[in-house]
C-alpha positions in Angstrom: 70.1 91.3 65.0 72.7 93.8 66.0 75.6 93.7 63.5 77.9 95.5 66.0 78.0 92.3 68.1 78.7 89.8 65.3 82.4 89.3 65.4 83.8 85.9 64.6 86.6 85.0 67.0 88.9 82.1 66.0 91.4 81.0 68.6 92.2 77.3 67.9 95.7 76.9 66.4 95.8 75.4 63.0 92.3 76.6 62.0 91.7 77.4 58.4 89.1 79.8 56.9 87.7 79.1 53.5 84.7 80.3 51.4 81.7 78.2 50.6 79.2 80.2 48.5 78.0 82.9 50.8 79.5 81.4 54.0 82.9 81.6 55.8 83.7 78.1 56.9 86.1 77.3 59.7 88.1 74.1 59.4 90.3 72.3 61.9 92.4 69.4 60.5 90.3 69.7 57.3 87.1 69.0 59.2 84.5 71.8 59.0 83.6 73.1 62.5 81.3 75.9 61.6 79.8 77.9 58.7 79.0 81.5 59.1 76.8 83.5 56.6 78.7 86.6 55.5 75.7 88.8 56.0 75.7 87.9 59.7 79.3 89.0 60.3 80.6 92.4 61.3 84.2 91.4 61.7 86.6 88.5 62.0 89.4 88.3 64.7 92.1 85.7 64.4 94.4 84.7 67.2 97.8 83.1 66.7 98.4 80.4 64.0 95.2 80.7 62.0 95.2 80.7 58.2 92.8 82.4 55.8 92.3 81.6 52.1 92.6 84.4 49.5 89.0 83.8 48.6 87.9 84.6 52.1 90.1 87.8 52.1 88.5 89.0 48.9 85.0 88.0 50.1 85.4 90.0 53.3 86.7 93.1 51.5 83.8 93.0 49.0 81.4 92.8 52.0 83.3 95.6 54.0 84.2 93.1 56.8 87.5 93.8 58.4 89.8 90.9 59.3 92.0 91.5 62.4 95.1 89.4 63.1 96.3 89.2 66.7 98.9 87.2 68.6 97.9 84.4 71.0 98.1 86.9 73.8 95.8 89.4 72.0 98.4 91.9 70.6 97.3 93.5 67.4 99.5 92.4 64.5 97.6 93.6 61.4 94.2 94.5 60.1 92.8 94.1 56.6 90.0 96.7 55.8 88.0 97.5 52.8 88.8 100.9 51.2 87.8 103.7 53.4 84.6 105.5 52.7 84.8 108.0 55.5 84.6 111.8 55.0 88.1 113.1 54.0 87.1 116.5 55.4 86.5 115.0 58.8 90.0 113.4 58.8 91.6 116.6 57.6 90.0 118.4 60.6 91.2 115.6 62.9 94.8 116.1 61.6 94.6 119.9 62.1 93.3 119.5 65.7 96.0 117.0 66.5 98.6 119.6 65.6 97.2 122.1 68.1 98.3 121.6 71.7 95.2 123.3 73.1 92.9 121.1 71.1 94.8 118.0 72.1 94.6 119.0 75.8 90.9 119.7 75.5 90.1 116.1 74.2 92.7 114.5 76.4 91.0 115.8 79.5 87.7 114.2 78.3 89.3 110.8 77.7 91.1 110.8 81.1 88.1 112.2 82.9 86.0 109.2 81.6 88.7 106.7 82.7 89.0 108.2 86.2 85.3 108.5 86.8 84.7 104.9 85.8 87.6 103.7 87.9 86.3 105.7 90.9 82.8 104.3 90.5 84.2 100.7 90.4 86.1 101.3 93.7 83.0 102.8 95.3 80.9 99.9 94.2 83.4 97.5 95.6 83.5 99.4 98.9 79.7 99.0 99.2 79.7 95.3 98.4 82.6 94.1 100.5 82.2 92.8 104.0 85.9 93.4 104.9 86.4 96.7 106.8 90.1 96.9 105.7 89.3 96.5 102.1 86.4 99.0 102.3 88.7 101.5 103.8 91.4 101.0 101.1 88.8 101.3 98.3 87.3 104.5 99.7 90.8 106.0 100.2 91.8 105.2 96.6 88.5 106.5 95.3 89.0 109.7 97.2 92.5 110.2 95.8 91.2 109.6 92.3 88.5 112.1 92.9 91.2 114.7 93.8 92.8 114.1 90.3 89.4 114.5 88.7 88.9 117.9 90.4 92.4 119.0 89.3 91.9 118.0 85.6 90.2 121.2 84.5 93.3 123.2 85.6 95.7 120.9 83.6 96.5 122.9 80.5 99.0 120.5 78.8 98.7 116.9 77.7 101.8 116.1 79.8 100.0 117.4 82.9 96.9 115.5 82.0 98.9 112.3 81.5 100.4 112.9 85.0 96.9 112.9 86.6 96.1 109.7 84.6 99.4 108.0 85.6 99.0 108.8 89.3 95.4 107.6 89.3 96.3 104.4 87.6 99.0 103.7 90.1 96.5 104.3 93.0 93.9 102.1 91.3 96.2 99.1 90.6 97.6 99.3 94.2 94.2 98.2 95.5 93.1 96.2 92.4 94.3 92.8 94.0 91.9 93.4 96.9 89.0 93.5 94.4 89.6 89.8 94.0 87.6 87.9 96.7 89.7 86.5 99.5 89.3 82.7 98.6 90.6 83.4 95.0 93.6 85.6 95.9 96.0 82.7 96.4 95.5 81.5 92.8 95.5 85.0 91.4 98.3 87.1 93.1 99.1 90.4 91.5 101.8 92.9 92.0 100.9 96.0 90.0 100.3 96.2 86.2 102.7 94.4 83.9 102.1 94.4 80.2 104.8 93.1 77.8 104.9 90.4 78.9 102.2 90.0 81.6 103.9 88.5 84.6 100.9 87.0 86.4 97.4 85.5 85.6 95.5 88.7 86.3 97.7 90.7 84.0 97.4 88.1 81.3 93.6 88.4 81.5 93.7 92.2 81.5 96.0 92.4 78.5 93.9 89.9 76.5 90.6 91.7 77.3 92.1 95.1 76.6 93.1 93.8 73.1 89.5 92.7 72.5 88.4 96.1 73.5 90.9 97.8 71.2 89.6 95.8 68.3 86.0 97.1 69.0 87.2 100.7 69.4 89.2 100.4 66.2 86.1 99.3 64.3 84.0 102.1 65.9 86.5 104.8 64.8 86.8 103.5 61.3 83.0 103.3 61.0 82.8 106.9 62.1 85.3 108.0 59.4 88.2 108.9 61.7 91.8 107.9 61.3 92.6 105.5 64.2 96.3 106.3 64.1 96.1 110.0 64.9 95.3 110.6 68.6 95.2 113.4 71.1 96.2 111.9 74.5 98.6 109.2 73.2 101.6 110.3 71.3 101.8 109.4 67.6 104.2 106.5 66.9 104.7 104.3 63.8 102.4 101.4 64.0 100.6 102.7 67.0 96.8 103.3 66.8 96.9 106.3 69.0 93.2 107.4 68.7 92.2 103.8 69.4 94.1 103.9 72.7 92.5 107.3 73.5 89.0 105.9 73.1 89.8 102.7 75.0 90.7 104.6 78.2 87.0 105.3 79.2 86.2 101.6 78.7 89.1 99.9 80.5 87.4 99.7 83.9 83.8 99.9 82.6 84.1 96.8 80.4 87.5 95.0 80.8 88.4 95.2 84.4 84.9 94.4 85.7 84.7 91.4 83.4 88.1 90.0 84.5 87.1 90.4 88.2 83.8 88.7 87.6 85.4 85.7 85.8 87.9 85.3 88.6 85.5 85.8 91.5 82.9 83.5 90.0 85.5 80.8 89.3 84.8 80.7 85.6 88.5 81.1 85.1 90.8 79.0 87.2 94.6 78.4 87.5 94.2 75.6 84.9 93.5 78.2 82.2 97.1 79.5 82.3 100.6 78.4 81.3 103.9 79.8 82.6 106.5 80.6 80.0 110.3 81.0 80.1 111.3 84.4 81.5 108.4 84.6 83.9 105.6 85.5 81.5 102.2 84.0 81.8 99.7 83.2 79.0 96.2 82.0 78.8 95.5 78.6 77.3 93.3 78.1 74.3 90.4 77.0 76.6 91.0 80.0 78.8 90.9 82.4 75.9 87.7 80.8 74.6 86.1 81.2 78.0 87.1 84.8 78.3 85.9 85.6 74.7 82.5 84.0 75.4 82.1 86.1 78.5 83.2 89.2 76.6 80.6 88.6 73.9 77.9 88.0 76.6 79.0 91.2 78.3 78.6 93.1 75.1 74.9 92.0 74.8 74.0 93.5 78.2 71.9 96.6 78.2 72.9 99.9 79.9 71.4 103.3 79.9 73.6 105.7 77.9 74.0 108.8 80.2 74.1 111.3 77.3 71.6 109.7 74.8 69.3 108.7 77.7 68.5 105.5 75.9 69.1 101.8 76.6 71.9 100.4 74.4 74.0 97.3 74.4 77.5 97.6 75.8 78.8 96.4 72.5 77.4 99.5 70.8 79.2 101.9 73.2 82.5 102.2 71.3 80.6 102.9 68.0 78.4 105.5 69.7 81.3 107.2 71.4 83.3 107.3 68.2 80.3 109.1 66.5 80.2 111.6 69.3 83.9 112.1 69.0 83.5 112.7 65.2 80.8 115.3 66.0 83.1 117.2 68.3 86.0 117.1 65.8 83.6 118.5 63.1 82.7 121.3 65.5 79.0 120.2 65.9 79.4 120.2 69.7 81.6 122.0 72.1 83.2 119.1 73.9 83.5 115.3 73.8 81.6 113.7 76.7 82.9 110.3 77.7 80.7 107.4 78.7 80.6 107.1 82.5 78.4 104.5 84.2 77.9 103.7 87.9 
């Protein structure tokens, strides 16, 4: 059993977690709904109004199992971890590099290159698969524009210039993103660009929620590798912002989250009934919608892919942990550059 894939997700409002011997028990209205052996868990993620007993909190910390608290929309609120056991020398080197503009630019280029390559590959795949000539032309044009930014990345010497390439590419990508949704589904899933806080349409609600799940996995990977998740290189440090987590997420956005969201929409596994409109124009997923998405996310993490650098088959759920270890190697000076995970 792969412990990297064993995260317990609790989404039902009013749920309560208690300890029963060596199990974590989930209750709803005082009725047990499931018992999970502690040695089978790698993490616990709680969404919205979910309560946890102090016994479970202590139990998880003794077993080095993090508990992550998220809002109903997936925004990270807090995380309870066991005391860190990572190498303090590694973190000190991370802090030193983060204070050097040249080192920040070197790593930022890698993170953005991974994101842009995966976005381009997604568009090229869509161009091959579509039967619509107009869509094919728009996908190929957007892929070509992103390729231009990839070619220019090596000459970008500052993080601001690198962020410029990332921002322009994201704009191009999301301009054609609605066309990645199949024609019969577009009426139920209209999208006008990327909106975050709050998401203003169903597609953005799904993207934001899936990115939050991805951030949780990247956070776990970085902590396991002994790195400080708050000190990044591409994203600016801000109080309460896990900058290095956001750095690592970049290469996985299209690779994991975007492709999953598109598949759920196009296969009609998620429908308009899985959303609710809120005052002010925001859109949220229902409890059933979140459960459906989480189940698909977990299934996606079990899929096997060939890691381009390690040249071995690994589960998608392992990628954030593997890339975090590769990043730690680069920070220690064991390798010259960080190579992001890029898949066709």
